[in-house]
CHARMM-style PDB file with segment names, atoms N, HN, CA, C and O in Angstrom:
ATOM      1  N   MET     1      -8.730  -7.670  16.088  1.00  0.00      PROA
ATOM      2  CA  MET     1      -8.568  -7.619  17.479  1.00  0.00      PROA
ATOM      3  C   MET     1      -7.993  -6.443  17.981  1.00  0.00      PROA
ATOM      4  O   MET     1      -8.498  -5.740  18.856  1.00  0.00      PROA
ATOM      5  N   ALA     2      -6.791  -6.218  17.337  1.00  0.00      PROA
ATOM      6  HN  ALA     2      -6.381  -6.790  16.626  1.00  0.00      PROA
ATOM      7  CA  ALA     2      -6.105  -4.878  17.422  1.00  0.00      PROA
ATOM      8  C   ALA     2      -6.853  -3.596  17.183  1.00  0.00      PROA
ATOM      9  O   ALA     2      -6.778  -2.623  17.933  1.00  0.00      PROA
ATOM     10  N   ASP     3      -7.583  -3.657  16.083  1.00  0.00      PROA
ATOM     11  HN  ASP     3      -7.644  -4.447  15.473  1.00  0.00      PROA
ATOM     12  CA  ASP     3      -8.406  -2.676  15.668  1.00  0.00      PROA
ATOM     13  C   ASP     3      -9.501  -2.283  16.559  1.00  0.00      PROA
ATOM     14  O   ASP     3      -9.872  -1.114  16.671  1.00  0.00      PROA
ATOM     15  N   MET     4     -10.148  -3.529  17.357  1.00  0.00      PROA
ATOM     16  HN  MET     4      -9.847  -4.478  17.267  1.00  0.00      PROA
ATOM     17  CA  MET     4     -11.345  -3.327  18.284  1.00  0.00      PROA
ATOM     18  C   MET     4     -10.627  -2.512  19.267  1.00  0.00      PROA
ATOM     19  O   MET     4     -11.077  -1.393  19.510  1.00  0.00      PROA
ATOM     20  N   VAL     5      -9.511  -2.943  19.899  1.00  0.00      PROA
ATOM     21  HN  VAL     5      -9.145  -3.852  19.702  1.00  0.00      PROA
ATOM     22  CA  VAL     5      -8.934  -2.331  21.251  1.00  0.00      PROA
ATOM     23  C   VAL     5      -8.691  -0.825  21.000  1.00  0.00      PROA
ATOM     24  O   VAL     5      -8.723   0.010  21.904  1.00  0.00      PROA
ATOM     25  N   ALA     6      -8.440  -0.540  19.681  1.00  0.00      PROA
ATOM     26  HN  ALA     6      -8.413  -1.218  18.946  1.00  0.00      PROA
ATOM     27  CA  ALA     6      -7.814   1.071  19.471  1.00  0.00      PROA
ATOM     28  C   ALA     6      -9.148   1.808  19.448  1.00  0.00      PROA
ATOM     29  O   ALA     6      -9.320   2.890  20.009  1.00  0.00      PROA
ATOM     30  N   ILE     7     -10.024   1.190  18.803  1.00  0.00      PROA
ATOM     31  HN  ILE     7      -9.884   0.311  18.347  1.00  0.00      PROA
ATOM     32  CA  ILE     7     -11.580   1.788  18.651  1.00  0.00      PROA
ATOM     33  C   ILE     7     -12.230   1.920  20.043  1.00  0.00      PROA
ATOM     34  O   ILE     7     -12.861   2.946  20.294  1.00  0.00      PROA
ATOM     35  N   ILE     8     -12.123   1.022  20.886  1.00  0.00      PROA
ATOM     36  HN  ILE     8     -11.611   0.188  20.682  1.00  0.00      PROA
ATOM     37  CA  ILE     8     -12.463   1.198  22.166  1.00  0.00      PROA
ATOM     38  C   ILE     8     -11.798   2.153  22.803  1.00  0.00      PROA
ATOM     39  O   ILE     8     -12.443   3.019  23.394  1.00  0.00      PROA
ATOM     40  N   ILE     9     -10.587   2.172  22.803  1.00  0.00      PROA
ATOM     41  HN  ILE     9     -10.063   1.469  22.322  1.00  0.00      PROA
ATOM     42  CA  ILE     9      -9.701   3.190  23.687  1.00  0.00      PROA
ATOM     43  C   ILE     9     -10.125   4.520  23.285  1.00  0.00      PROA
ATOM     44  O   ILE     9     -10.523   5.353  24.099  1.00  0.00      PROA
ATOM     45  N   PHE    10     -10.020   4.783  21.672  1.00  0.00      PROA
ATOM     46  HN  PHE    10      -9.696   4.106  21.011  1.00  0.00      PROA
ATOM     47  CA  PHE    10     -10.192   6.137  21.322  1.00  0.00      PROA
ATOM     48  C   PHE    10     -11.670   6.632  21.506  1.00  0.00      PROA
ATOM     49  O   PHE    10     -11.879   7.841  21.601  1.00  0.00      PROA
ATOM     50  N   THR    11     -12.767   5.667  21.562  1.00  0.00      PROA
ATOM     51  HN  THR    11     -12.597   4.685  21.485  1.00  0.00      PROA
ATOM     52  CA  THR    11     -13.990   6.245  21.998  1.00  0.00      PROA
ATOM     53  C   THR    11     -14.234   6.490  23.406  1.00  0.00      PROA
ATOM     54  O   THR    11     -14.994   7.406  23.721  1.00  0.00      PROA
ATOM     55  N   THR    12     -13.659   5.755  24.312  1.00  0.00      PROA
ATOM     56  HN  THR    12     -13.041   5.011  24.056  1.00  0.00      PROA
ATOM     57  CA  THR    12     -13.567   6.174  25.649  1.00  0.00      PROA
ATOM     58  C   THR    12     -12.959   7.396  26.025  1.00  0.00      PROA
ATOM     59  O   THR    12     -13.351   8.156  26.910  1.00  0.00      PROA
ATOM     60  N   MET    13     -11.715   7.565  25.098  1.00  0.00      PROA
ATOM     61  HN  MET    13     -11.396   6.947  24.379  1.00  0.00      PROA
ATOM     62  CA  MET    13     -10.943   8.988  25.064  1.00  0.00      PROA
ATOM     63  C   MET    13     -12.095  10.103  24.890  1.00  0.00      PROA
ATOM     64  O   MET    13     -12.330  11.066  25.619  1.00  0.00      PROA
ATOM     65  N   SER    14     -12.730   9.699  23.736  1.00  0.00      PROA
ATOM     66  HN  SER    14     -12.539   8.916  23.144  1.00  0.00      PROA
ATOM     67  CA  SER    14     -13.628  10.874  23.270  1.00  0.00      PROA
ATOM     68  C   SER    14     -14.793  11.291  23.966  1.00  0.00      PROA
ATOM     69  O   SER    14     -15.313  12.405  23.896  1.00  0.00      PROA
ATOM     70  N   ILE    15     -15.212  10.200  24.726  1.00  0.00      PROA
ATOM     71  HN  ILE    15     -14.790   9.295  24.783  1.00  0.00      PROA
ATOM     72  CA  ILE    15     -16.450  10.338  25.776  1.00  0.00      PROA
ATOM     73  C   ILE    15     -16.110  11.246  26.888  1.00  0.00      PROA
ATOM     74  O   ILE    15     -16.716  12.263  27.227  1.00  0.00      PROA
ATOM     75  N   HSD    16     -14.804  10.604  27.525  1.00  0.00      PROA
ATOM     76  HN  HSD    16     -14.312   9.778  27.250  1.00  0.00      PROA
ATOM     77  CA  HSD    16     -14.555  11.223  28.713  1.00  0.00      PROA
ATOM     78  C   HSD    16     -13.883  12.712  28.505  1.00  0.00      PROA
ATOM     79  O   HSD    16     -14.095  13.535  29.395  1.00  0.00      PROA
ATOM     80  N   MET    17     -13.043  13.116  27.314  1.00  0.00      PROA
ATOM     81  HN  MET    17     -12.871  12.447  26.591  1.00  0.00      PROA
ATOM     82  CA  MET    17     -12.464  14.066  27.094  1.00  0.00      PROA
ATOM     83  C   MET    17     -12.840  14.665  25.594  1.00  0.00      PROA
ATOM     84  O   MET    17     -12.065  14.669  24.638  1.00  0.00      PROA
ATOM     85  N   PRO    18     -14.134  15.145  25.596  1.00  0.00      PROA
ATOM     86  CA  PRO    18     -14.638  15.676  24.194  1.00  0.00      PROA
ATOM     87  C   PRO    18     -13.939  16.771  23.284  1.00  0.00      PROA
ATOM     88  O   PRO    18     -14.058  16.891  22.065  1.00  0.00      PROA
ATOM     89  N   THR    19     -13.170  17.553  24.168  1.00  0.00      PROA
ATOM     90  HN  THR    19     -13.073  17.456  25.158  1.00  0.00      PROA
ATOM     91  CA  THR    19     -12.526  18.697  23.541  1.00  0.00      PROA
ATOM     92  C   THR    19     -11.680  18.175  22.331  1.00  0.00      PROA
ATOM     93  O   THR    19     -11.140  17.069  22.359  1.00  0.00      PROA
ATOM     94  N   MET    20     -11.602  18.936  21.384  1.00  0.00      PROA
ATOM     95  HN  MET    20     -12.040  19.835  21.361  1.00  0.00      PROA
ATOM     96  CA  MET    20     -10.902  18.652  20.012  1.00  0.00      PROA
ATOM     97  C   MET    20      -9.565  18.589  20.352  1.00  0.00      PROA
ATOM     98  O   MET    20      -8.900  17.592  20.067  1.00  0.00      PROA
ATOM     99  N   ALA    21      -9.075  19.581  20.954  1.00  0.00      PROA
ATOM    100  HN  ALA    21      -9.615  20.390  21.185  1.00  0.00      PROA
ATOM    101  CA  ALA    21      -7.496  19.591  21.435  1.00  0.00      PROA
ATOM    102  C   ALA    21      -7.084  18.170  21.953  1.00  0.00      PROA
ATOM    103  O   ALA    21      -6.195  17.472  21.465  1.00  0.00      PROA
ATOM    104  N   VAL    22      -7.858  17.868  22.996  1.00  0.00      PROA
ATOM    105  HN  VAL    22      -8.580  18.435  23.393  1.00  0.00      PROA
ATOM    106  CA  VAL    22      -7.515  16.602  23.813  1.00  0.00      PROA
ATOM    107  C   VAL    22      -7.530  15.220  23.126  1.00  0.00      PROA
ATOM    108  O   VAL    22      -6.781  14.290  23.425  1.00  0.00      PROA
ATOM    109  N   THR    23      -8.626  15.202  22.016  1.00  0.00      PROA
ATOM    110  HN  THR    23      -9.234  15.958  21.773  1.00  0.00      PROA
ATOM    111  CA  THR    23      -8.801  14.167  21.302  1.00  0.00      PROA
ATOM    112  C   THR    23      -7.466  13.971  19.979  1.00  0.00      PROA
ATOM    113  O   THR    23      -7.032  12.962  19.422  1.00  0.00      PROA
ATOM    114  N   PHE    24      -7.207  15.073  19.876  1.00  0.00      PROA
ATOM    115  HN  PHE    24      -7.559  15.892  20.329  1.00  0.00      PROA
ATOM    116  CA  PHE    24      -6.075  15.005  18.677  1.00  0.00      PROA
ATOM    117  C   PHE    24      -4.844  14.616  19.375  1.00  0.00      PROA
ATOM    118  O   PHE    24      -4.035  13.870  18.823  1.00  0.00      PROA
ATOM    119  N   ALA    25      -4.599  15.214  20.908  1.00  0.00      PROA
ATOM    120  HN  ALA    25      -5.256  15.820  21.357  1.00  0.00      PROA
ATOM    121  CA  ALA    25      -3.524  14.849  21.357  1.00  0.00      PROA
ATOM    122  C   ALA    25      -3.222  13.200  21.789  1.00  0.00      PROA
ATOM    123  O   ALA    25      -2.163  12.580  21.882  1.00  0.00      PROA
ATOM    124  N   TYR    26      -4.545  12.821  21.990  1.00  0.00      PROA
ATOM    125  HN  TYR    26      -5.406  13.324  21.914  1.00  0.00      PROA
ATOM    126  CA  TYR    26      -4.338  11.322  22.404  1.00  0.00      PROA
ATOM    127  C   TYR    26      -4.756  10.381  21.053  1.00  0.00      PROA
ATOM    128  O   TYR    26      -4.649   9.165  21.208  1.00  0.00      PROA
ATOM    129  N   SER    27      -5.195  10.848  19.819  1.00  0.00      PROA
ATOM    130  HN  SER    27      -5.282  11.836  19.693  1.00  0.00      PROA
ATOM    131  CA  SER    27      -5.182  10.139  18.708  1.00  0.00      PROA
ATOM    132  C   SER    27      -3.636   9.546  18.316  1.00  0.00      PROA
ATOM    133  O   SER    27      -3.420   8.394  17.941  1.00  0.00      PROA
ATOM    134  N   GLY    28      -2.628  10.595  18.491  1.00  0.00      PROA
ATOM    135  HN  GLY    28      -2.804  11.531  18.796  1.00  0.00      PROA
ATOM    136  CA  GLY    28      -1.323  10.064  18.376  1.00  0.00      PROA
ATOM    137  C   GLY    28      -0.888   8.890  19.080  1.00  0.00      PROA
ATOM    138  O   GLY    28      -0.181   7.973  18.664  1.00  0.00      PROA
ATOM    139  N   PHE    29      -1.494   9.079  20.374  1.00  0.00      PROA
ATOM    140  HN  PHE    29      -2.068   9.825  20.712  1.00  0.00      PROA
ATOM    141  CA  PHE    29      -1.132   7.916  21.426  1.00  0.00      PROA
ATOM    142  C   PHE    29      -1.897   6.484  20.760  1.00  0.00      PROA
ATOM    143  O   PHE    29      -1.391   5.370  20.893  1.00  0.00      PROA
ATOM    144  N   ILE    30      -3.061   6.705  20.105  1.00  0.00      PROA
ATOM    145  HN  ILE    30      -3.472   7.610  19.997  1.00  0.00      PROA
ATOM    146  CA  ILE    30      -3.860   5.452  19.660  1.00  0.00      PROA
ATOM    147  C   ILE    30      -3.206   5.021  18.631  1.00  0.00      PROA
ATOM    148  O   ILE    30      -3.009   3.812  18.510  1.00  0.00      PROA
ATOM    149  N   VAL    31      -2.693   6.026  17.589  1.00  0.00      PROA
ATOM    150  HN  VAL    31      -2.853   7.009  17.687  1.00  0.00      PROA
ATOM    151  CA  VAL    31      -2.036   5.389  16.448  1.00  0.00      PROA
ATOM    152  C   VAL    31      -0.719   4.703  16.714  1.00  0.00      PROA
ATOM    153  O   VAL    31      -0.397   3.801  15.941  1.00  0.00      PROA
ATOM    154  N   SER    32       0.049   5.005  17.670  1.00  0.00      PROA
ATOM    155  HN  SER    32      -0.213   5.738  18.298  1.00  0.00      PROA
ATOM    156  CA  SER    32       1.275   4.284  18.283  1.00  0.00      PROA
ATOM    157  C   SER    32       0.968   3.000  18.842  1.00  0.00      PROA
ATOM    158  O   SER    32       1.712   2.025  18.733  1.00  0.00      PROA
ATOM    159  N   LEU    33      -0.333   3.005  19.551  1.00  0.00      PROA
ATOM    160  HN  LEU    33      -0.937   3.796  19.640  1.00  0.00      PROA
ATOM    161  CA  LEU    33      -0.757   1.657  20.240  1.00  0.00      PROA
ATOM    162  C   LEU    33      -1.055   0.837  19.172  1.00  0.00      PROA
ATOM    163  O   LEU    33      -0.732  -0.349  19.243  1.00  0.00      PROA
ATOM    164  N   MET    34      -1.695   1.325  18.057  1.00  0.00      PROA
ATOM    165  HN  MET    34      -1.957   2.289  17.999  1.00  0.00      PROA
ATOM    166  CA  MET    34      -2.246   0.438  17.058  1.00  0.00      PROA
ATOM    167  C   MET    34      -0.849  -0.271  16.619  1.00  0.00      PROA
ATOM    168  O   MET    34      -0.571  -1.458  16.792  1.00  0.00      PROA
ATOM    169  N   TYR    35      -0.056   0.695  16.029  1.00  0.00      PROA
ATOM    170  HN  TYR    35      -0.281   1.659  15.888  1.00  0.00      PROA
ATOM    171  CA  TYR    35       1.306   0.034  15.396  1.00  0.00      PROA
ATOM    172  C   TYR    35       1.842  -0.825  16.317  1.00  0.00      PROA
ATOM    173  O   TYR    35       2.301  -1.856  15.825  1.00  0.00      PROA
ATOM    174  N   GLU    36       1.932  -0.696  17.660  1.00  0.00      PROA
ATOM    175  HN  GLU    36       1.559   0.141  18.059  1.00  0.00      PROA
ATOM    176  CA  GLU    36       2.367  -1.690  18.364  1.00  0.00      PROA
ATOM    177  C   GLU    36       1.657  -2.940  18.204  1.00  0.00      PROA
ATOM    178  O   GLU    36       2.307  -3.955  17.952  1.00  0.00      PROA
ATOM    179  N   LEU    37       0.354  -2.987  18.325  1.00  0.00      PROA
ATOM    180  HN  LEU    37      -0.174  -2.163  18.530  1.00  0.00      PROA
ATOM    181  CA  LEU    37      -0.344  -4.148  18.450  1.00  0.00      PROA
ATOM    182  C   LEU    37       0.021  -4.928  16.896  1.00  0.00      PROA
ATOM    183  O   LEU    37       0.219  -6.142  16.846  1.00  0.00      PROA
ATOM    184  N   ILE    38       0.069  -4.132  15.792  1.00  0.00      PROA
ATOM    185  HN  ILE    38      -0.091  -3.146  15.833  1.00  0.00      PROA
ATOM    186  CA  ILE    38       0.267  -4.545  14.426  1.00  0.00      PROA
ATOM    187  C   ILE    38       1.475  -5.256  14.476  1.00  0.00      PROA
ATOM    188  O   ILE    38       1.452  -6.455  14.197  1.00  0.00      PROA
ATOM    189  N   ALA    39       2.813  -4.559  14.870  1.00  0.00      PROA
ATOM    190  HN  ALA    39       2.832  -3.585  15.097  1.00  0.00      PROA
ATOM    191  CA  ALA    39       4.202  -5.388  15.193  1.00  0.00      PROA
ATOM    192  C   ALA    39       4.103  -6.689  16.008  1.00  0.00      PROA
ATOM    193  O   ALA    39       4.971  -7.561  15.989  1.00  0.00      PROA
ATOM    194  N   ILE    40       3.078  -6.736  16.657  1.00  0.00      PROA
ATOM    195  HN  ILE    40       2.372  -6.027  16.672  1.00  0.00      PROA
ATOM    196  CA  ILE    40       2.957  -8.039  17.711  1.00  0.00      PROA
ATOM    197  C   ILE    40       2.193  -8.899  16.964  1.00  0.00      PROA
ATOM    198  O   ILE    40       2.417 -10.100  17.109  1.00  0.00      PROA
ATOM    199  N   GLU    41       1.314  -8.540  16.174  1.00  0.00      PROA
ATOM    200  HN  GLU    41       1.131  -7.564  16.057  1.00  0.00      PROA
ATOM    201  CA  GLU    41       0.360  -9.599  15.415  1.00  0.00      PROA
ATOM    202  C   GLU    41       0.836  -9.982  14.172  1.00  0.00      PROA
ATOM    203  O   GLU    41       0.653 -11.125  13.752  1.00  0.00      PROA
ATOM    204  N   TYR    42       1.668  -8.791  13.293  1.00  0.00      PROA
ATOM    205  HN  TYR    42       1.816  -7.863  13.634  1.00  0.00      PROA
ATOM    206  CA  TYR    42       1.816  -9.234  11.960  1.00  0.00      PROA
ATOM    207  C   TYR    42       3.544  -9.341  12.133  1.00  0.00      PROA
ATOM    208  O   TYR    42       4.139  -9.134  11.076  1.00  0.00      PROA
ATOM    209  N   ARG    43       4.074  -9.521  12.861  1.00  0.00      PROA
ATOM    210  HN  ARG    43       3.590  -9.689  13.720  1.00  0.00      PROA
ATOM    211  CA  ARG    43       5.364  -9.676  12.664  1.00  0.00      PROA
ATOM    212  C   ARG    43       6.003 -10.911  11.823  1.00  0.00      PROA
ATOM    213  O   ARG    43       5.662 -12.020  12.236  1.00  0.00      PROA
ATOM    214  N   ASP    44       6.704 -10.892  10.929  1.00  0.00      PROA
ATOM    215  HN  ASP    44       6.981  -9.991  10.594  1.00  0.00      PROA
ATOM    216  CA  ASP    44       6.951 -12.197  10.064  1.00  0.00      PROA
ATOM    217  C   ASP    44       8.525 -12.367  10.276  1.00  0.00      PROA
ATOM    218  O   ASP    44       9.376 -11.755   9.632  1.00  0.00      PROA
ATOM    219  N   GLY    45       8.779 -13.333  11.322  1.00  0.00      PROA
ATOM    220  HN  GLY    45       8.087 -13.830  11.845  1.00  0.00      PROA
ATOM    221  CA  GLY    45      10.135 -13.639  11.570  1.00  0.00      PROA
ATOM    222  C   GLY    45      10.770 -12.704  12.475  1.00  0.00      PROA
ATOM    223  O   GLY    45      10.069 -12.038  13.237  1.00  0.00      PROA
ATOM    224  N   ALA    46      12.228 -12.574  12.462  1.00  0.00      PROA
ATOM    225  HN  ALA    46      12.797 -13.115  11.844  1.00  0.00      PROA
ATOM    226  CA  ALA    46      13.049 -11.651  13.130  1.00  0.00      PROA
ATOM    227  C   ALA    46      13.318 -10.121  12.586  1.00  0.00      PROA
ATOM    228  O   ALA    46      13.772  -9.152  13.195  1.00  0.00      PROA
ATOM    229  N   SER    47      12.908 -10.241  11.320  1.00  0.00      PROA
ATOM    230  HN  SER    47      12.539 -11.028  10.826  1.00  0.00      PROA
ATOM    231  CA  SER    47      13.081  -8.916  10.644  1.00  0.00      PROA
ATOM    232  C   SER    47      12.038  -7.770  11.342  1.00  0.00      PROA
ATOM    233  O   SER    47      12.486  -6.661  11.634  1.00  0.00      PROA
ATOM    234  N   THR    48      10.785  -8.074  11.560  1.00  0.00      PROA
ATOM    235  HN  THR    48      10.421  -8.975  11.323  1.00  0.00      PROA
ATOM    236  CA  THR    48      10.092  -7.329  12.136  1.00  0.00      PROA
ATOM    237  C   THR    48      10.189  -7.189  13.390  1.00  0.00      PROA
ATOM    238  O   THR    48       9.701  -6.153  13.842  1.00  0.00      PROA
ATOM    239  N   ILE    49      10.752  -8.030  14.232  1.00  0.00      PROA
ATOM    240  HN  ILE    49      11.148  -8.871  13.865  1.00  0.00      PROA
ATOM    241  CA  ILE    49      11.075  -7.896  15.536  1.00  0.00      PROA
ATOM    242  C   ILE    49      12.338  -6.879  15.779  1.00  0.00      PROA
ATOM    243  O   ILE    49      12.330  -6.056  16.694  1.00  0.00      PROA
ATOM    244  N   SER    50      13.440  -7.030  14.842  1.00  0.00      PROA
ATOM    245  HN  SER    50      13.446  -7.699  14.098  1.00  0.00      PROA
ATOM    246  CA  SER    50      14.493  -6.356  15.045  1.00  0.00      PROA
ATOM    247  C   SER    50      14.270  -5.046  14.550  1.00  0.00      PROA
ATOM    248  O   SER    50      14.932  -4.154  15.079  1.00  0.00      PROA
ATOM    249  N   THR    51      13.465  -4.736  13.631  1.00  0.00      PROA
ATOM    250  HN  THR    51      12.927  -5.461  13.201  1.00  0.00      PROA
ATOM    251  CA  THR    51      13.277  -3.458  13.119  1.00  0.00      PROA
ATOM    252  C   THR    51      11.724  -3.108  13.029  1.00  0.00      PROA
ATOM    253  O   THR    51      11.158  -3.106  11.935  1.00  0.00      PROA
ATOM    254  N   PRO    52      11.069  -2.819  14.187  1.00  0.00      PROA
ATOM    255  CA  PRO    52       9.611  -2.525  14.173  1.00  0.00      PROA
ATOM    256  C   PRO    52       9.326  -1.327  13.453  1.00  0.00      PROA
ATOM    257  O   PRO    52       8.261  -1.290  12.837  1.00  0.00      PROA
ATOM    258  N   MET    53      10.070  -0.364  13.423  1.00  0.00      PROA
ATOM    259  HN  MET    53      10.935  -0.394  13.924  1.00  0.00      PROA
ATOM    260  CA  MET    53       9.840   1.069  12.742  1.00  0.00      PROA
ATOM    261  C   MET    53       9.870   1.023  11.270  1.00  0.00      PROA
ATOM    262  O   MET    53       9.632   2.060  10.651  1.00  0.00      PROA
ATOM    263  N   VAL    54      10.143  -0.096  10.630  1.00  0.00      PROA
ATOM    264  HN  VAL    54      10.337  -0.938  11.133  1.00  0.00      PROA
ATOM    265  CA  VAL    54      10.081  -0.110   9.051  1.00  0.00      PROA
ATOM    266  C   VAL    54       9.015  -0.621   8.796  1.00  0.00      PROA
ATOM    267  O   VAL    54       8.814  -0.803   7.595  1.00  0.00      PROA
ATOM    268  N   ILE    55       8.008  -1.020   9.685  1.00  0.00      PROA
ATOM    269  HN  ILE    55       8.172  -0.873  10.660  1.00  0.00      PROA
ATOM    270  CA  ILE    55       6.593  -1.351   9.250  1.00  0.00      PROA
ATOM    271  C   ILE    55       5.800  -0.380   8.067  1.00  0.00      PROA
ATOM    272  O   ILE    55       5.687   0.813   8.350  1.00  0.00      PROA
ATOM    273  N   ASN    56       5.405  -0.723   7.124  1.00  0.00      PROA
ATOM    274  HN  ASN    56       5.497  -1.692   6.895  1.00  0.00      PROA
ATOM    275  CA  ASN    56       4.723   0.237   6.152  1.00  0.00      PROA
ATOM    276  C   ASN    56       3.414   0.687   6.774  1.00  0.00      PROA
ATOM    277  O   ASN    56       2.605  -0.227   6.938  1.00  0.00      PROA
ATOM    278  N   PRO    57       3.020   1.931   7.166  1.00  0.00      PROA
ATOM    279  CA  PRO    57       1.897   2.185   7.742  1.00  0.00      PROA
ATOM    280  C   PRO    57       0.642   1.841   7.033  1.00  0.00      PROA
ATOM    281  O   PRO    57      -0.329   1.267   7.525  1.00  0.00      PROA
ATOM    282  N   LYS    58       0.792   2.289   5.737  1.00  0.00      PROA
ATOM    283  HN  LYS    58       1.581   2.755   5.337  1.00  0.00      PROA
ATOM    284  CA  LYS    58      -0.483   1.820   4.755  1.00  0.00      PROA
ATOM    285  C   LYS    58      -0.772   0.171   4.603  1.00  0.00      PROA
ATOM    286  O   LYS    58      -1.911  -0.296   4.597  1.00  0.00      PROA
ATOM    287  N   ARG    59       0.423  -0.611   4.484  1.00  0.00      PROA
ATOM    288  HN  ARG    59       1.348  -0.232   4.489  1.00  0.00      PROA
ATOM    289  CA  ARG    59       0.327  -1.879   4.495  1.00  0.00      PROA
ATOM    290  C   ARG    59      -0.269  -2.283   5.508  1.00  0.00      PROA
ATOM    291  O   ARG    59      -1.363  -2.843   5.434  1.00  0.00      PROA
ATOM    292  N   SER    60       0.444  -2.034   6.770  1.00  0.00      PROA
ATOM    293  HN  SER    60       1.333  -1.579   6.830  1.00  0.00      PROA
ATOM    294  CA  SER    60      -0.118  -2.456   8.109  1.00  0.00      PROA
ATOM    295  C   SER    60      -1.676  -2.129   8.470  1.00  0.00      PROA
ATOM    296  O   SER    60      -2.503  -2.916   8.930  1.00  0.00      PROA
ATOM    297  N   PHE    61      -1.831  -0.916   8.176  1.00  0.00      PROA
ATOM    298  HN  PHE    61      -1.159  -0.277   7.802  1.00  0.00      PROA
ATOM    299  CA  PHE    61      -3.526  -0.621   8.343  1.00  0.00      PROA
ATOM    300  C   PHE    61      -4.351  -1.317   7.444  1.00  0.00      PROA
ATOM    301  O   PHE    61      -5.544  -1.430   7.725  1.00  0.00      PROA
ATOM    302  N   ILE    62      -3.833  -1.879   6.239  1.00  0.00      PROA
ATOM    303  HN  ILE    62      -2.864  -1.787   6.011  1.00  0.00      PROA
ATOM    304  CA  ILE    62      -4.759  -2.590   5.358  1.00  0.00      PROA
ATOM    305  C   ILE    62      -4.769  -3.941   5.844  1.00  0.00      PROA
ATOM    306  O   ILE    62      -5.862  -4.504   5.898  1.00  0.00      PROA
ATOM    307  N   GLN    63      -3.717  -4.570   6.214  1.00  0.00      PROA
ATOM    308  HN  GLN    63      -2.829  -4.112   6.171  1.00  0.00      PROA
ATOM    309  CA  GLN    63      -3.809  -5.880   6.865  1.00  0.00      PROA
ATOM    310  C   GLN    63      -4.570  -5.912   8.337  1.00  0.00      PROA
ATOM    311  O   GLN    63      -5.033  -6.946   8.820  1.00  0.00      PROA
ATOM    312  N   LEU    64      -4.622  -4.691   8.933  1.00  0.00      PROA
ATOM    313  HN  LEU    64      -4.246  -3.851   8.541  1.00  0.00      PROA
ATOM    314  CA  LEU    64      -5.338  -4.581  10.199  1.00  0.00      PROA
ATOM    315  C   LEU    64      -6.845  -4.835   9.756  1.00  0.00      PROA
ATOM    316  O   LEU    64      -7.434  -5.830  10.179  1.00  0.00      PROA
ATOM    317  N   GLN    65      -7.395  -4.033   9.000  1.00  0.00      PROA
ATOM    318  HN  GLN    65      -6.916  -3.224   8.657  1.00  0.00      PROA
ATOM    319  CA  GLN    65      -8.598  -4.079   8.298  1.00  0.00      PROA
ATOM    320  C   GLN    65      -9.100  -5.493   7.996  1.00  0.00      PROA
ATOM    321  O   GLN    65     -10.204  -5.885   8.374  1.00  0.00      PROA
ATOM    322  N   GLY    66      -8.233  -6.243   7.294  1.00  0.00      PROA
ATOM    323  HN  GLY    66      -7.336  -5.924   6.987  1.00  0.00      PROA
ATOM    324  CA  GLY    66      -8.475  -7.602   6.795  1.00  0.00      PROA
ATOM    325  C   GLY    66      -8.705  -7.654   5.362  1.00  0.00      PROA
ATOM    326  O   GLY    66      -9.169  -8.602   4.729  1.00  0.00      PROA
ATOM    327  N   ASP    67      -8.356  -6.609   4.958  1.00  0.00      PROA
ATOM    328  HN  ASP    67      -7.979  -5.839   5.473  1.00  0.00      PROA
ATOM    329  CA  ASP    67      -8.488  -6.462   3.472  1.00  0.00      PROA
ATOM    330  C   ASP    67      -7.070  -7.093   2.859  1.00  0.00      PROA
ATOM    331  O   ASP    67      -5.960  -7.042   3.388  1.00  0.00      PROA
ATOM    332  N   PRO    68      -7.459  -7.745   1.504  1.00  0.00      PROA
ATOM    333  CA  PRO    68      -6.276  -8.361   0.775  1.00  0.00      PROA
ATOM    334  C   PRO    68      -5.212  -7.520   0.249  1.00  0.00      PROA
ATOM    335  OT1 PRO    68      -4.258  -8.028  -0.340  1.00  0.00      PROA
TER     336      PRO     68
END
């Protein structure tokens, strides 16, 4: 769910603003949006809610893709 939203938004940005600079500028926004969705979907108890920035990006991205 979360990765589909990020892909749709990123594709829309790429189509409407095809220049490389703008795409890179918005890719940071996409990454932060993805991590926000990860924090919402994969929070385990109060630890992730109280410290959302402690999430390991590698581990969260693997969880987002559905791999073990």
